[in-house]
C-alpha positions in Angstrom: 40.6 107.9 44.7 39.0 106.5 47.8 36.2 104.0 47.8 32.7 105.3 46.9 30.8 106.8 49.7 27.2 105.7 50.5 24.6 108.5 50.7 21.6 107.0 52.6 18.1 107.8 51.5 16.5 110.6 53.4 13.0 111.9 54.0 13.8 115.2 52.2 14.0 115.4 48.4 17.6 115.7 47.2 18.4 117.7 44.1 21.8 118.4 42.6 23.2 121.9 43.0 25.3 121.4 39.9 24.6 121.9 36.3 27.1 119.4 35.0 28.2 119.1 31.4 26.8 115.8 30.0 24.4 115.6 32.9 21.4 113.3 32.8 18.7 115.7 34.2 16.6 115.7 31.1 16.9 112.0 30.5 15.9 110.8 34.0 12.5 109.4 33.0 13.9 107.7 29.9 16.8 106.1 31.8 14.3 105.1 34.5 12.0 103.4 32.0 15.0 101.4 30.5 16.0 100.3 34.0 12.4 99.3 34.8 12.3 97.1 31.7 15.2 95.1 32.9 15.2 95.2 36.7 12.6 95.1 39.5 13.6 98.3 41.2 11.6 97.3 44.3 14.0 94.5 44.9 17.0 96.9 45.3 17.9 99.3 48.0 21.0 100.9 46.5 22.0 102.5 43.3 25.7 102.3 42.5 27.0 105.1 40.2 30.6 105.0 39.0 30.0 108.1 36.9 28.1 110.3 39.4 28.8 113.7 37.8 26.2 116.1 39.0 24.1 113.3 40.4 20.7 114.3 38.9 19.6 110.9 37.9 20.8 109.3 41.1 19.0 111.8 43.2 15.9 111.3 41.0 16.0 107.6 41.7 16.7 108.2 45.4 13.7 110.6 45.8 11.3 108.3 43.8 12.3 104.9 45.2 14.2 105.6 48.5 17.4 104.1 47.2 20.7 104.7 49.0 23.4 106.0 46.7 27.0 104.8 46.4 28.7 107.4 44.2 32.1 107.7 42.6 33.6 109.8 39.8 37.0 109.9 38.2 37.2 113.7 38.3 38.9 114.2 41.7 37.7 117.8 42.3 34.1 116.7 41.6 34.5 113.7 43.9 35.9 115.9 46.6 33.0 118.3 46.2 30.5 115.6 46.8 32.5 114.2 49.7 32.5 117.6 51.3 28.7 117.9 50.7 28.2 114.6 52.4 30.5 115.2 55.4 30.1 119.0 56.1 27.8 120.8 53.8 27.4 123.7 56.3 31.2 124.5 56.1 31.1 124.2 52.3 28.2 126.7 52.1 30.0 129.1 54.5 33.1 128.9 52.4 31.2 129.6 49.2 29.6 132.7 50.7 33.0 134.1 51.4 34.0 133.9 47.7 33.5 137.1 45.7 32.4 137.1 42.1 35.1 136.0 39.7 35.4 136.9 36.0 35.9 134.1 33.4 39.5 135.2 32.9 40.2 135.2 36.6 38.6 131.8 36.9 40.8 130.4 34.1 43.9 131.7 35.9 42.8 130.2 39.2 41.9 126.9 37.5 45.3 126.7 35.9 47.0 127.2 39.2 44.8 124.5 40.9 45.0 121.8 38.3 48.6 121.9 37.1 
């Protein structure tokens, strides 16, 4: 996998479009409080996430504290999704609009073909 890609803080609030299994969305405030107990967040400008997943916690911290994000994930299709979002989200959205609804069975068939 390539090196993690930095996602600079922006003026608009970022939220994850993904509902990721094992995601941290509901735990954001708890994780934040644990971090605040051990670190002075104001002295940092970047959050490094080796297990980015859906990115909910990282976007939460970016929105609240203006932190840049360096993200990585072992799951290559997920990493590639976020790389595409970062580099050309318009093309990604256009491509998604062209996809027709897929049944669960068809999705399983497609997934088996892609991840063999």
